[in-house]
C-alpha positions as CSV (number, residue, x, y, z in Angstrom):
1,M,15.7,51.0,-9.6
2,A,12.6,49.5,-8.3
3,L,10.3,47.6,-10.9
4,T,6.9,47.2,-10.3
5,V,4.8,44.3,-12.4
6,I,1.6,45.3,-13.1
7,K,-1.1,42.7,-14.6
8,K,-3.7,43.7,-17.4
9,G,-6.5,45.3,-16.5
10,E,-5.1,46.9,-13.4
11,V,-2.8,50.0,-15.1
12,Q,-3.5,52.7,-12.7
13,T,-0.7,56.4,-11.3
14,P,0.8,56.3,-8.1
15,L,-1.1,59.6,-7.9
16,A,-4.4,57.9,-8.2
17,Q,-3.6,55.6,-5.8
18,V,-3.2,57.8,-3.0
19,A,-6.0,59.6,-3.3
20,E,-8.0,56.2,-3.7
21,Q,-6.5,55.1,-0.7
22,S,-7.3,58.4,1.4
23,L,-10.3,58.6,-0.1
24,A,-11.2,54.8,1.3
25,A,-9.8,55.2,5.3
26,Q,-11.7,58.8,5.9
27,P,-15.7,58.3,6.6
28,P,-18.0,60.9,4.6
29,A,-18.1,64.6,6.5
30,S,-22.1,63.9,6.6
31,A,-21.7,60.5,9.2
32,Q,-19.3,62.0,12.0
33,P,-21.1,65.3,13.0
34,K,-18.1,67.3,14.7
35,K,-17.6,67.0,18.4
36,G,-18.9,70.0,20.7
37,Q,-21.0,71.4,18.0
38,A,-25.0,72.3,20.0
39,R,-27.4,69.6,18.1
40,K,-31.6,69.6,18.4
41,L,-32.7,67.6,20.2
42,S,-36.6,65.7,20.9
43,V,-38.7,68.1,23.0
44,D,-41.8,65.4,22.9
45,G,-43.4,65.1,26.6
46,I,-42.0,68.4,27.5
47,R,-44.1,70.7,29.5
48,L,-43.7,74.7,29.8
49,D,-46.1,74.5,32.7
50,I,-44.3,71.9,35.0
51,P,-40.3,73.2,35.6
52,M,-37.9,69.9,33.6
53,R,-34.6,71.5,32.6
54,L,-34.0,71.8,29.1
55,R,-30.5,71.2,27.4
56,T,-29.1,73.7,24.7
57,G,-30.5,70.8,21.7
58,H,-34.5,70.9,23.7
59,M,-33.4,75.3,23.3
60,L,-32.4,74.8,19.4
61,A,-36.1,72.7,19.1
62,I,-37.9,74.8,20.6
63,F,-36.7,77.4,19.3
64,G,-36.5,76.6,15.9
65,V,-32.3,78.1,15.1
66,S,-29.1,77.1,15.0
67,G,-26.3,77.1,17.6
68,A,-24.6,80.2,15.9
69,Q,-28.1,82.0,16.1
70,F,-29.2,80.2,19.6
71,Y,-25.6,81.8,20.6
72,K,-25.8,85.3,19.4
73,L,-29.7,85.3,20.6
74,R,-28.6,84.6,24.2
75,K,-26.2,86.9,23.9
76,A,-28.9,89.9,22.6
77,G,-30.9,88.9,25.9
78,K,-33.8,87.7,23.6
79,I,-32.9,83.8,24.9
80,P,-32.1,84.0,28.6
81,A,-28.8,82.8,30.1
82,P,-29.4,79.0,32.1
83,A,-30.3,78.4,34.8
84,G,-27.4,76.9,36.2
85,H,-24.7,74.1,34.0
86,I,-24.3,69.6,34.3
87,G,-20.8,69.0,35.9
88,T,-17.7,70.4,37.4
89,G,-15.5,70.1,33.9
90,K,-13.9,72.1,31.4
91,R,-16.9,72.7,29.6
92,P,-19.9,71.8,32.1
93,T,-23.0,71.5,30.2
94,P,-25.8,74.3,30.3
95,Y,-29.3,73.8,31.4
96,W,-32.6,76.3,31.3
97,I,-35.8,75.3,33.6
98,T,-39.1,76.0,31.4
99,T,-40.6,77.3,33.0
100,E,-38.5,81.0,33.3
101,I,-38.0,79.9,29.5
102,A,-41.6,80.0,28.8
103,P,-41.8,83.6,29.0
104,Y,-39.8,84.1,26.0
105,I,-41.6,81.3,23.2
């Protein structure tokens, strides 16, 4: 049988020690957003009268909706389909042209 020496003032149950260590090892949930989730991007300097590429985050900010609501609106036809995709991997990034989305705003 193993003995553990506990100094005065350091009395903790083994379960409390494990919980304390596991909580200290994890960063807070709000500190790191989930990967793959669309986040609103700044729309400063974006003009709808000249052709510019907009990513999903720009579209979220322009329409003022969440990522889930944005994809529901897109599926319902209230937001146009992307003009194209950037990249060739498994999940290429969609983009829209400002002059094409102006009528939907």
